[in-house]
C-alpha positions in Angstrom: 49.5 47.9 -0.9 49.6 46.9 -4.4 50.8 43.5 -3.8 49.0 43.0 -0.9 45.5 44.3 -3.0 47.1 41.6 -5.9 47.6 38.9 -3.5 44.1 38.8 -2.6 42.7 39.1 -5.8 44.6 36.0 -6.7 43.6 34.4 -4.0 39.8 35.0 -4.9 40.4 34.4 -8.6 42.0 30.7 -7.1 38.5 29.8 -4.7 36.4 30.8 -8.1 38.4 28.6 -10.1 38.4 25.9 -7.2 34.2 25.8 -7.0 34.3 25.9 -10.8 36.1 22.8 -11.2 34.2 20.7 -8.4 31.1 22.4 -10.0 32.1 21.0 -13.2 33.4 18.2 -11.7 30.0 17.1 -9.3 28.1 17.9 -13.2 29.7 15.5 -15.2 29.0 12.7 -12.5 25.3 13.3 -12.6 25.4 13.7 -16.0 27.1 10.4 -16.8 25.4 8.2 -14.0 21.9 9.6 -15.7 23.4 8.7 -18.8 24.8 5.6 -17.4 21.0 4.3 -16.1 18.6 5.7 -19.0 20.7 2.7 -20.7 19.9 0.3 -18.5 16.5 1.2 -17.9 16.0 1.9 -21.4 17.8 -1.7 -22.3 14.9 -4.3 -23.0 15.7 -7.4 -21.0 17.2 -10.7 -21.7 14.9 -13.1 -20.5 16.7 -15.8 -18.2 16.3 -19.8 -17.0 18.2 -19.0 -13.5 15.6 -16.7 -12.4 14.0 -18.1 -9.8 9.8 -17.0 -9.7 10.0 -14.0 -6.2 6.5 -15.7 -5.5 3.4 -18.1 -6.7 -0.4 -17.4 -7.5 -0.6 -19.0 -4.3 1.8 -17.8 -1.8 0.2 -14.9 0.2 0.5 -11.4 -0.3 1.1 -10.1 3.4 1.3 -11.4 6.5 -0.4 -10.0 10.2 0.0 -10.6 13.5 -2.7 -8.6 15.8 -3.9 -8.4 19.4 -7.2 -9.0 20.7 -7.8 -5.2 21.1 -6.8 -4.8 17.6 -9.0 -7.7 16.3 -11.9 -6.5 18.7 -11.8 -2.5 17.0 -12.0 -4.5 13.4 -14.8 -6.8 14.2 -16.6 -3.6 15.9 -16.1 -1.3 13.1 -17.3 -3.9 10.3 -20.3 -5.0 12.3 -21.2 -1.2 13.0 -21.4 -0.8 9.2 -23.0 -4.0 8.3 -25.5 -3.7 11.0 -26.6 0.2 10.5 -29.9 -0.8 9.0 -30.8 -4.0 11.8 -32.6 -2.5 14.7 -31.7 -6.1 16.5 -28.1 -5.6 16.8 -25.3 -8.3 18.4 -21.6 -7.8 19.3 -18.8 -9.9 19.1 -15.4 -9.8 21.1 -12.0 -11.3 21.8 -11.3 -11.7 25.0 -10.3 -15.1 27.2 -12.4 -16.1 24.7 -14.7 -15.7 21.6 -18.0 -13.7 23.1 -21.1 -13.5 21.4 -23.8 -11.0 23.4 -27.0 -9.3 22.1 -30.6 -10.6 22.7 -33.1 -12.9 21.3 -37.0 -12.6 21.0 -38.5 -15.2 23.7 -42.4 -14.8 23.8 -42.2 -11.4 22.9 -39.2 -10.0 25.1 -36.1 -9.2 24.3 -33.6 -11.8 26.7 -30.0 -10.9 26.8 -27.3 -13.8 26.5 -24.0 -13.5 26.2 -22.4 -17.4 24.6 -18.8 -17.7 24.9 -16.6 -19.7 22.7 -13.7 -21.4 22.0 -12.2 -20.1 18.4 -10.4 -23.3 16.2 -8.2 -23.0 12.9 -9.6 -24.7 10.3 -6.8 -26.9 7.9 -8.0 -24.6 4.9 -7.4 -21.4 7.6 -11.8 -21.2 8.8 -12.6 -20.0 11.7 -14.9 -22.2 13.9 -15.7 -21.1 17.4 -17.1 -23.5 19.7 -19.7 -23.1 22.3 -18.2 -23.7 25.7 -20.2 -21.0 28.2 -23.6 -19.6 27.8 -25.0 -16.9 30.2 -28.6 -16.3 29.6 -30.8 -15.3 33.0 -33.0 -18.4 34.3 -34.9 -18.8 31.2 -33.6 -22.7 30.7 -33.1 -23.1 26.8 -29.7 -24.9 25.9 -26.6 -23.6 23.8 -28.7 -24.8 20.4 -31.4 -23.2 21.6 -29.8 -19.7 21.2 -27.7 -20.6 18.6 -31.2 -21.3 16.4 -32.4 -17.6 17.4 -29.4 -16.3 16.4 -29.1 -17.7 12.6 -33.5 -17.2 12.8 -33.3 -13.4 14.2 -30.3 -12.0 13.2 -28.6 -10.5 9.7 -25.4 -12.5 9.6 -23.0 -12.3 6.7 -23.1 -15.7 4.2 -19.8 -16.3 5.0 -20.8 -17.1 8.2 -22.5 -20.9 9.3 -24.1 -21.6 12.2 -24.6 -25.5 13.5 -27.2 -26.2 16.0 -26.0 -29.2 16.6 -22.7 -29.5 17.3 -23.5 -26.2 19.0 -20.4 -24.3 16.3 -20.1 -21.2 14.6 -17.5 -21.4 11.2 -16.3 -18.2 9.8 -15.5 -19.1 6.2 -13.1 -16.9 5.6 -12.0 -18.5 2.7 -15.8 -17.0 1.3 -15.2 -13.4 2.9 -13.5 -11.2 -0.3 -12.7 -7.4 -0.7 -14.2 -5.2 -3.3 -11.4 -6.6 -5.0 -10.9 -9.4 -4.4 -8.7 -10.3 -2.5 -9.3 -12.9 0.4 -7.9 -14.0 4.4 -7.1 -17.1 6.3 -6.4 -18.0 9.7 -2.8 -19.3 10.4 -2.5 -19.1 14.4 -4.8 -17.9 16.9 -3.8 -18.2 20.3 -5.8 -15.9 23.0 -3.8 -16.7 25.7 -0.4 -15.1 24.2 -2.7 -12.3 22.8 -1.3 -12.9 19.5 -3.2 -13.6 16.2 -2.4 -14.2 12.8 -4.0 -14.2 9.5 -2.3 -14.1 5.4 -4.1 -12.2 2.8 -4.0 -13.3 -1.0 -4.9 -11.3 -4.5 -7.5 -12.7 -6.8 -7.0 -15.5 -8.5 
């Protein structure tokens, strides 16, 4: 009976010693690793001429691939806040074409219209919308007339330009900047493939 008791105590002491040594080894590894990393982090880096530049000032900080639905939600959010104090509202959406819809005043009446446009990416990353089809009821008005009403009656952002002669609307994304100075450019627009690509750039 006494021998069995002594054996149990010996096994318990042996188990405690094993866990004790494992703990000490683990603690030593942690302290050693911490000291090694500390010396590496605190050490002054030596400049090297062979290091490659990670990015340049004119490189985009990130690129975004969006769908038409995502762009529509983004446009809707922007216009909802931009036009919140305006009595005359308008909408822009993407489907098979880019669509501008709203109303314009004609002889004291508000006339609804829908203008379908094809989007093109310009070399500088701006987007140009070329008029394709106008739906304005039975009124004998053309695209240039409607764009003229839009330019006079609508509250448009400064980076949006209308050309009534060429029947185009140009989105000068290069002039649009966020509060922190970030700018954007369009890289690719394919409405049939539901693919719109943009790049973002930091302020210079």
